Rosetta silent file (secondary structure, phi, psi, omega in degrees, C-alpha in Angstrom):
SEQUENCE: XXXXXXXXXXXXXXXXXXXXXXXXXXXXXXXXXXXXXXXXXXXXXXXXXXXXXXXXXXXXXXXXXXXXXXXXXXXXXXXXXXXXXXXXXXXXXXXXXXXXXXXXXXXXXXXXXXXXXXXXXXXXXXXXXXXXXXXXXXXXXXXXXXXXXXXXXXXXXXXXXXXXXXXXXXXXXXXXXXXXXXXXXXXXXXXXXXXXXXXXXXXXXXXXXXXXXXXXXXXXXXXXXXXXXXXXXXXXXXXXXXXXXXXXXXXX
SCORE:     score description
SCORE:     0.000 S_00000001
   1 L     0.000  -32.837 -173.845  100.552   94.133   98.180 S_00000001
   2 L   -56.291  142.524  175.721  102.046   97.423   99.307 S_00000001
   3 L    78.401   23.822 -175.086  105.533   97.315  100.769 S_00000001
   4 L   -59.833  -26.928 -174.095  106.485   94.038   99.120 S_00000001
   5 L  -117.080   21.263 -179.625  110.187   94.962   99.099 S_00000001
   6 H   -56.782  -42.649 -176.421  110.618   96.919  102.324 S_00000001
   7 H   -67.565  -31.065  176.694  112.944   94.321  103.783 S_00000001
   8 H   -68.875  -36.770  178.042  115.135   94.411  100.666 S_00000001
   9 H   -63.597  -37.688  176.364  115.442   98.169  100.983 S_00000001
  10 H   -62.789  -44.704  178.033  116.627   97.688  104.558 S_00000001
  11 H   -56.394  -44.299 -176.457  119.224   95.196  103.343 S_00000001
  12 H   -67.076  -29.356 -179.350  120.475   97.660  100.758 S_00000001
  13 L   -80.078   -3.581 -177.833  120.864  100.404  103.347 S_00000001
  14 L   -87.958   14.311  169.317  123.132   98.181  105.422 S_00000001
  15 L    90.828   20.452 -178.599  126.132   99.091  103.289 S_00000001
  16 L  -122.574   29.775 -173.655  126.397   96.223  100.789 S_00000001
  17 H   -57.649  -46.575 -175.567  124.909   97.877   97.721 S_00000001
  18 H   -64.800  -44.925 -179.822  127.810   97.182   95.344 S_00000001
  19 H   -64.976  -41.968  179.419  128.170   93.525   96.300 S_00000001
  20 H   -64.023  -41.225 -178.880  124.401   92.999   96.137 S_00000001
  21 H   -66.668  -40.307  178.455  124.148   94.676   92.737 S_00000001
  22 H   -61.810  -42.086  178.816  126.962   92.571   91.330 S_00000001
  23 H   -68.241  -39.055  178.759  125.277   89.385   92.540 S_00000001
  24 H   -62.600  -45.451  179.726  121.894   90.579   91.243 S_00000001
  25 H   -61.674  -37.864  179.213  123.310   91.262   87.776 S_00000001
  26 H   -64.001  -40.391  179.738  124.892   87.788   87.721 S_00000001
  27 H   -69.865  -40.027  178.478  121.524   86.195   88.548 S_00000001
  28 H   -64.454  -39.328  178.080  119.675   88.299   85.979 S_00000001
  29 H   -63.828  -38.916  178.660  122.254   87.326   83.349 S_00000001
  30 H   -64.323  -41.123 -179.990  121.754   83.641   84.223 S_00000001
  31 H   -64.067  -42.047  178.105  117.988   84.034   83.845 S_00000001
  32 H   -64.906  -44.109  179.957  118.414   85.695   80.442 S_00000001
  33 H   -58.085  -48.033 -178.376  120.926   83.026   79.377 S_00000001
  34 H   -64.974  -43.076  179.716  118.575   80.157   80.302 S_00000001
  35 H   -61.881  -41.026 -179.773  115.580   81.816   78.625 S_00000001
  36 H   -73.328  -34.250 -178.913  117.563   82.369   75.416 S_00000001
  37 H   -71.323  -32.811 -177.353  119.109   78.895   75.477 S_00000001
  38 H   -87.863  -13.735 -176.780  115.731   77.175   75.877 S_00000001
  39 L  -141.706 -160.213  179.411  113.882   79.260   73.285 S_00000001
  40 L   -65.946  142.304 -179.762  114.184   81.751   70.466 S_00000001
  41 L   -78.745   -9.917  177.954  117.053   84.227   70.822 S_00000001
  42 L   -93.015  118.061 -178.633  114.745   86.999   69.610 S_00000001
  43 H   -56.402  -28.528 -179.332  112.751   88.438   72.567 S_00000001
  44 H   -63.279  -24.454 -178.286  109.842   89.185   70.225 S_00000001
  45 H  -111.140   11.742 -174.750  109.334   85.427   69.821 S_00000001
  46 L  -142.956   97.528 -175.993  110.234   84.357   73.365 S_00000001
  47 H   -62.331  -40.589  179.969  108.043   85.600   76.233 S_00000001
  48 H   -59.489  -40.404  178.491  110.295   84.150   78.931 S_00000001
  49 H   -68.257  -40.762  178.164  113.238   86.060   77.452 S_00000001
  50 H   -58.946  -44.583 -178.856  111.184   89.267   77.165 S_00000001
  51 H   -66.650  -39.104  179.315  110.223   89.047   80.840 S_00000001
  52 H   -64.576  -39.987  179.234  113.815   88.320   81.886 S_00000001
  53 H   -69.147  -40.881  178.358  115.069   91.348   79.933 S_00000001
  54 H   -60.853  -41.732  179.102  112.308   93.567   81.356 S_00000001
  55 H   -64.155  -40.946  179.665  113.277   92.504   84.868 S_00000001
  56 H   -65.701  -43.211 -178.864  116.952   93.229   84.153 S_00000001
  57 H   -68.094  -32.398  177.072  116.241   96.659   82.719 S_00000001
  58 H   -65.071  -22.670  177.779  114.049   97.539   85.703 S_00000001
  59 L   -98.659   14.143  177.955  117.171   96.952   87.821 S_00000001
  60 L    60.678   33.920  175.400  119.256   99.198   85.515 S_00000001
  61 L   -71.614  130.191 -177.697  121.328   96.311   84.219 S_00000001
  62 L   -59.469  144.797 -179.734  123.524   97.605   81.338 S_00000001
  63 H   -58.326  -34.670 -178.915  122.454   96.614   77.826 S_00000001
  64 H   -64.302  -32.701  176.131  125.880   95.116   77.134 S_00000001
  65 H   -66.320  -41.609  178.951  125.353   92.648   79.984 S_00000001
  66 H   -63.418  -47.665 -178.965  121.993   91.632   78.524 S_00000001
  67 H   -63.940  -36.853  179.714  123.437   91.227   75.017 S_00000001
  68 H   -64.292  -40.279 -179.896  126.407   89.249   76.368 S_00000001
  69 H   -65.382  -40.683  179.384  124.085   86.763   78.113 S_00000001
  70 H   -68.428  -40.599  179.373  122.054   86.225   74.923 S_00000001
  71 H   -63.700  -39.500  178.407  125.211   85.878   72.828 S_00000001
  72 H   -62.408  -39.607  179.709  126.580   83.318   75.287 S_00000001
  73 H   -68.750  -24.045 -179.362  123.360   81.309   74.957 S_00000001
  74 L   -84.309   -1.908 -174.665  123.747   81.404   71.176 S_00000001
  75 L   -74.077  -10.213  177.583  127.181   79.826   71.416 S_00000001
  76 L    79.735 -127.529 -175.960  125.860   76.305   71.110 S_00000001
  77 L   -66.046  151.375  175.530  127.973   73.555   72.678 S_00000001
  78 L   101.161  -19.138  179.457  129.944   74.229   75.824 S_00000001
  79 L   -78.039  158.029 -179.701  127.374   76.273   77.681 S_00000001
  80 L   -75.839  146.993  173.890  126.047   75.168   81.050 S_00000001
  81 L  -103.009  114.644 -179.680  122.732   73.373   81.327 S_00000001
  82 L  -102.281  144.431  178.266  120.712   74.748   84.233 S_00000001
  83 E  -107.955  133.661  177.243  117.691   73.043   85.762 S_00000001
  84 E   -86.449  124.754  179.714  114.760   75.054   87.124 S_00000001
  85 E  -134.524  138.988  174.990  113.698   73.862   90.589 S_00000001
  86 E  -114.003  127.079  177.101  111.203   75.310   93.071 S_00000001
  87 E  -106.664  145.091 -179.876  111.616   74.574   96.788 S_00000001
  88 E  -131.444  145.373  178.521  108.825   75.113   99.297 S_00000001
  89 E  -174.808 -171.472  179.511  108.835   75.254  103.074 S_00000001
  90 E  -120.228  132.293  177.059  108.093   77.132  106.253 S_00000001
  91 L   -94.259 -171.584  177.158  110.372   79.685  107.844 S_00000001
  92 H   -55.303  143.843  178.904  110.422   81.014  111.422 S_00000001
  93 H    74.673   12.767  179.982  106.984   82.004  112.724 S_00000001
  94 H    75.032   18.997  179.851  105.204   79.702  110.270 S_00000001
  95 L   -70.881  130.620  176.970  106.007   81.969  107.296 S_00000001
  96 E   -79.224  133.469 -176.353  105.399   80.288  103.928 S_00000001
  97 E  -133.528  132.524  172.563  108.448   80.482  101.643 S_00000001
  98 E  -118.468  136.609 -177.044  108.928   79.593   97.972 S_00000001
  99 E  -126.064  121.868  175.284  112.406   79.477   96.431 S_00000001
 100 E  -100.934  129.378 -178.068  113.082   79.421   92.681 S_00000001
 101 E  -130.087  153.115  169.864  116.519   78.180   91.669 S_00000001
 102 E  -122.282  116.035 -172.882  118.535   77.596   88.512 S_00000001
 103 E  -137.007  151.659  172.651  121.189   74.983   89.177 S_00000001
 104 L  -104.036    7.548  177.879  123.654   72.701   87.427 S_00000001
 105 L  -152.562   90.500 -173.038  123.767   70.453   90.515 S_00000001
 106 H   -64.189  -32.147 -179.946  120.377   69.779   92.107 S_00000001
 107 H   -66.166  -42.896  178.363  121.838   67.739   94.984 S_00000001
 108 H   -62.638  -47.926 -176.613  124.139   70.565   96.047 S_00000001
 109 H   -65.156  -43.866  179.546  121.413   73.190   95.836 S_00000001
 110 H   -60.445  -42.966  179.655  118.826   71.088   97.684 S_00000001
 111 H   -64.071  -42.157 -179.197  121.290   70.402  100.512 S_00000001
 112 H   -64.722  -46.259 -178.413  122.209   74.096  100.778 S_00000001
 113 H   -64.953  -42.222  178.663  118.588   75.288  100.822 S_00000001
 114 H   -60.321  -42.562 -179.631  117.591   72.641  103.375 S_00000001
 115 H   -64.446  -41.332 -179.801  120.483   73.685  105.627 S_00000001
 116 H   -63.101  -38.737  177.771  119.544   77.376  105.409 S_00000001
 117 H   -66.014  -52.569 -173.443  115.974   76.596  106.469 S_00000001
 118 H   -67.247  -33.242 -179.393  116.871   74.289  109.350 S_00000001
 119 H   -64.562  -25.265 -175.331  119.649   76.542  110.687 S_00000001
 120 L  -112.878   23.949  174.006  117.127   79.349  111.180 S_00000001
 121 L    81.510   16.829  177.307  114.247   77.420  112.700 S_00000001
 122 L  -111.215 -174.321  175.941  112.421   76.582  109.483 S_00000001
 123 E  -152.620  139.133  177.655  111.940   73.410  107.509 S_00000001
 124 E   -78.731  137.047 -176.398  111.870   72.489  103.840 S_00000001
 125 L  -113.317 -171.856  178.516  108.644   70.795  102.808 S_00000001
 126 L   -80.963  160.019  176.969  107.236   68.717   99.970 S_00000001
 127 L   -58.640  129.909  178.684  106.294   70.161   96.586 S_00000001
 128 L    95.400   -4.817 -174.773  102.921   71.888   96.858 S_00000001
 129 L   -69.697  -27.400  177.810  103.004   72.450  100.614 S_00000001
 130 L  -128.824  -14.057 -174.778  102.872   76.255  100.304 S_00000001
 131 H   -60.265  -25.913  179.484  102.545   77.040   96.583 S_00000001
 132 H   -65.951  -16.859  179.660   98.745   76.919   96.873 S_00000001
 133 H   -83.935   -8.719 -174.556   98.961   80.104   98.984 S_00000001
 134 E  -115.374  147.645  176.433  100.542   82.108   96.141 S_00000001
 135 E  -122.711  138.780 -179.816   99.176   83.472   92.865 S_00000001
 136 E   -77.980  125.751 -177.574  101.286   84.412   89.855 S_00000001
 137 E  -139.986  155.389  169.888  100.887   88.131   89.092 S_00000001
 138 E   -84.847  139.309 -179.000  102.569   90.881   87.142 S_00000001
 139 E  -130.473  125.641  177.257  104.061   93.562   89.392 S_00000001
 140 E  -124.085  120.745 -179.242  105.066   97.084   88.360 S_00000001
 141 E  -114.281  128.842 -179.457  106.535   99.408   90.989 S_00000001
 142 E  -116.555  122.734  175.568  106.981  103.129   90.310 S_00000001
 143 E   -72.373  142.742 -178.565  109.136  105.269   92.586 S_00000001
 144 L   -58.495  -35.766  178.576  107.560  108.631   93.482 S_00000001
 145 L   -63.842  -40.336  179.463  110.623  110.454   92.169 S_00000001
 146 L   -68.564  -24.320 -178.672  110.293  108.675   88.827 S_00000001
 147 L   -97.273    8.834 -178.647  106.606  109.646   88.756 S_00000001
 148 L   -56.849  132.661 -179.624  107.280  113.293   89.579 S_00000001
 149 L    87.541   -6.566  178.701  105.044  115.543   87.517 S_00000001
 150 L   -95.827  132.269  179.062  102.647  112.700   86.739 S_00000001
 151 L   -74.699  131.077 -176.626   99.094  113.036   87.967 S_00000001
 152 H   -61.281  -40.924 -179.799   98.111  110.091   90.184 S_00000001
 153 H   -64.713  -37.622  178.875   94.604  109.876   88.736 S_00000001
 154 H   -67.472  -39.050  176.600   95.976  109.831   85.201 S_00000001
 155 H   -62.700  -43.605  179.185   98.404  107.056   86.134 S_00000001
 156 H   -58.670  -48.993 -178.450   95.554  105.112   87.703 S_00000001
 157 H   -64.407  -41.651 -179.825   93.372  105.438   84.606 S_00000001
 158 H   -62.397  -40.108 -179.940   96.230  104.554   82.233 S_00000001
 159 H   -67.090  -49.184 -177.102   96.998  101.440   84.271 S_00000001
 160 H   -66.880  -39.931 -178.978   93.406  100.249   84.567 S_00000001
 161 H   -67.282  -26.203  179.847   92.530  100.997   80.950 S_00000001
 162 L   -89.643   -1.781  173.513   95.511   98.941   79.747 S_00000001
 163 L   118.531    7.338  179.797   94.433   95.934   81.825 S_00000001
 164 L   -66.533  149.218  177.929   95.803   96.346   85.380 S_00000001
 165 L   -90.730  -33.871 -175.243   93.949   94.567   88.186 S_00000001
 166 E  -150.277  149.565  179.661   94.991   96.840   91.042 S_00000001
 167 E  -138.269  120.690 -175.053   96.697  100.184   91.631 S_00000001
 168 E  -131.084  129.182  176.320   97.960  101.090   95.095 S_00000001
 169 E   -85.657  135.717  178.435   99.675  104.256   96.351 S_00000001
 170 L  -126.727  176.718  177.956  102.423  103.705   98.941 S_00000001
 171 L   -61.187  -36.419 -174.373  104.849  105.939  100.831 S_00000001
 172 L   -90.910  -16.882 -178.236  107.556  105.231   98.263 S_00000001
 173 E   164.176 -130.673 -176.817  105.432  105.331   95.122 S_00000001
 174 E  -135.359  141.029  176.548  102.878  103.177   93.331 S_00000001
 175 E  -119.806  125.725 -177.907  102.396   99.431   92.984 S_00000001
 176 E  -116.514  128.707 -179.946  100.433   98.055   90.044 S_00000001
 177 E  -111.333  137.671  179.247   99.266   94.444   89.900 S_00000001
 178 E  -133.644  168.420  167.198   98.269   92.668   86.693 S_00000001
 179 L   -73.718  157.631  177.761   97.480   89.188   85.498 S_00000001
 180 L   -57.705  -35.952 -177.325  100.566   87.515   83.925 S_00000001
 181 L   -68.850  -31.790 -176.804   98.872   87.758   80.521 S_00000001
 182 L   -91.950   -5.047 -174.058   98.256   91.537   80.802 S_00000001
 183 H   -53.215  -52.249 -175.247  101.682   92.382   82.244 S_00000001
 184 H   -67.047  -37.049  178.645  103.380   93.385   79.008 S_00000001
 185 H   -62.624  -44.406 -179.284  100.394   95.415   77.748 S_00000001
 186 H   -67.371  -43.478 -179.954  100.246   97.443   80.974 S_00000001
 187 H   -59.447  -47.404 -178.176  104.017   97.894   81.084 S_00000001
 188 H   -66.478  -37.326 -179.836  104.173   99.118   77.482 S_00000001
 189 H   -64.085  -41.211 -179.258  101.202  101.457   77.960 S_00000001
 190 H   -76.396  -33.134  175.777  102.833  103.154   80.959 S_00000001
 191 H   -63.529  -34.334  177.335  106.261  103.270   79.303 S_00000001
 192 L   -64.876  -21.723  177.162  104.571  105.158   76.453 S_00000001
 193 L   -89.867    5.596  178.350  103.596  107.726   79.111 S_00000001
 194 L    87.336   14.918 -177.973  107.257  108.144   80.052 S_00000001
 195 L   -82.918  135.609  174.062  107.142  105.969   83.178 S_00000001
 196 L  -111.752  131.702 -173.976  110.332  104.245   84.378 S_00000001
 197 L   -96.333  141.991  171.966  109.822  101.272   86.702 S_00000001
 198 L   -79.380  -35.968  176.267  111.710  100.410   89.861 S_00000001
 199 E  -138.196  136.049  176.123  110.441   96.843   89.546 S_00000001
 200 E  -146.420  101.493 -176.629  108.878   95.158   86.526 S_00000001
 201 E  -159.599  159.288  169.721  108.381   91.423   86.802 S_00000001
 202 E   -94.320  122.540 -169.704  105.968   88.526   86.862 S_00000001
 203 E  -135.469 -174.355  175.264  106.127   87.245   90.418 S_00000001
 204 E  -111.246  130.038 -178.560  104.219   85.297   93.066 S_00000001
 205 E  -114.111  129.428 -179.061  101.910   87.173   95.433 S_00000001
 206 E   -72.359  144.685  178.381  100.662   85.523   98.658 S_00000001
 207 L   -73.848  -40.639  178.026   96.926   85.140   99.214 S_00000001
 208 L  -129.217  155.369 -177.251   97.261   85.624  102.979 S_00000001
 209 L  -122.084  151.855  178.869  100.019   87.162  105.088 S_00000001
 210 E  -112.785  123.685  178.803  101.572   86.324  108.460 S_00000001
 211 E   -84.301  130.341  179.127  102.620   89.210  110.721 S_00000001
 212 E  -118.336  152.368 -178.537  105.941   88.636  112.485 S_00000001
 213 L  -152.249  174.617  176.991  107.519   90.563  115.356 S_00000001
 214 L    61.091 -141.920 -177.602  110.242   90.383  117.984 S_00000001
 215 H   -64.839  -23.590 -179.970  113.067   87.899  117.461 S_00000001
 216 H   -62.971  -30.351  178.000  111.138   86.275  114.619 S_00000001
 217 H   -59.771  -50.249 -179.263  111.839   89.387  112.498 S_00000001
 218 H   -62.721  -39.940 -177.793  115.585   88.847  112.738 S_00000001
 219 H   -66.578  -45.724 -177.467  115.220   85.102  112.097 S_00000001
 220 H   -70.415  -37.177  178.440  113.006   85.403  109.012 S_00000001
 221 H   -70.591  -31.538  174.559  115.092   88.225  107.517 S_00000001
 222 H   -63.066  -41.212  177.487  118.230   86.211  108.156 S_00000001
 223 H   -65.137  -44.880  179.843  116.677   83.355  106.164 S_00000001
 224 H   -59.770  -44.666 -179.556  115.630   85.699  103.353 S_00000001
 225 H   -63.291  -45.180 -179.051  119.125   87.200  103.125 S_00000001
 226 H   -60.978  -44.287  179.636  120.821   83.801  103.123 S_00000001
 227 H   -65.380  -46.646 -178.449  118.552   82.515  100.360 S_00000001
 228 H   -59.996  -33.383 -175.229  118.847   85.696   98.270 S_00000001
 229 H   -84.435  -10.921  179.628  122.648   85.568   98.467 S_00000001
 230 L   -70.474  134.336 -174.337  122.955   81.949   97.331 S_00000001
 231 L   -61.557  -30.024 -176.775  124.316   81.787   93.784 S_00000001
 232 L   -86.180  -14.815 -175.894  121.751   79.216   92.613 S_00000001
 233 E   -85.988  124.271 -179.890  118.688   81.024   94.005 S_00000001
 234 E   -93.673  -45.292 -175.813  116.937   83.308   91.525 S_00000001
 235 E  -143.381  145.694  176.139  113.822   84.413   93.427 S_00000001
 236 E  -128.913  130.405  178.956  112.424   84.103   96.946 S_00000001
 237 E  -123.075  140.740  179.987  108.747   84.642   97.796 S_00000001
 238 E  -149.096  163.685 -175.428  107.258   84.733  101.301 S_00000001
 239 L  -113.520   28.224  179.947  104.018   85.767  102.986 S_00000001
 240 E   -88.078  154.589  172.710  105.318   87.687  105.998 S_00000001
 241 E  -127.514  135.496  179.132  104.432   91.230  107.022 S_00000001
 242 E  -124.975  128.674  177.043  106.637   93.302  109.336 S_00000001
 243 L   -60.735  144.834 -177.773  105.536   96.476  111.076 S_00000001
 244 H   -56.099  -38.576 -179.600  107.641   99.525  110.127 S_00000001
 245 H   -66.124  -40.907  177.948  108.797   99.990  113.716 S_00000001
 246 H   -64.223  -41.019 -179.777  109.937   96.372  113.933 S_00000001
 247 H   -66.114  -37.104  178.693  111.730   96.695  110.616 S_00000001
 248 H   -63.666  -36.403  178.623  113.463   99.885  111.777 S_00000001
 249 H   -62.154  -39.671 -179.401  114.825   98.026  114.823 S_00000001
 250 H   -66.371  -33.366 -176.419  116.397   95.446  112.513 S_00000001
 251 H   -74.943  -19.330 -176.790  118.032   98.192  110.435 S_00000001
 252 L   -70.382    0.000    0.000  119.732   99.756  113.463 S_00000001
């Protein structure tokens, strides 16, 4: 599980932080809007909305943006109707890729995603072709700076006692994995200890990973970037692993 977002960190260091953050906030707002439009506007009665808000706050999205998205969803007629679609396929090097989208035009989005795959040596597949390789899990990432002054053993015990499945120390901090059902309990227990999360979301974790190197690194990261930057794409999951040295070459 460790290092799940290394490639995103490389992207962010390439000088596009402001543009990426603006696009990220727009996607998070769309997710909140859809969750509120499809269910109760009160997060206490709407788990999908609670998770969307938790994900937004983990990315330091301002509260006014969150409230605006919920208010927009409460507006009744006139709002957009988005459809949730998951695309599955294989990227360069045989990497399994899952793409979650929210779209108001499924034909446009499907054509765009298919083109992004084929342009970079991948191919879009049928529903179910790779989803069996992934398991839905809660993921909590703590930056070492945010955990400064916290004893690692105490963090480990607090996480496990509140229902976490796994706790892993990394160079950048700590990664905690939970079942989807235990996610909120673990998150709340650690927040009570003063922990601030770099990432807090229910996501898909691959069962097995494919190591990529050489030109395949550039090709697969190019696909990931293209998908992440598409306005209709909310989340991208893949099962690749890249050695730190290979990743450093890409960042140069």
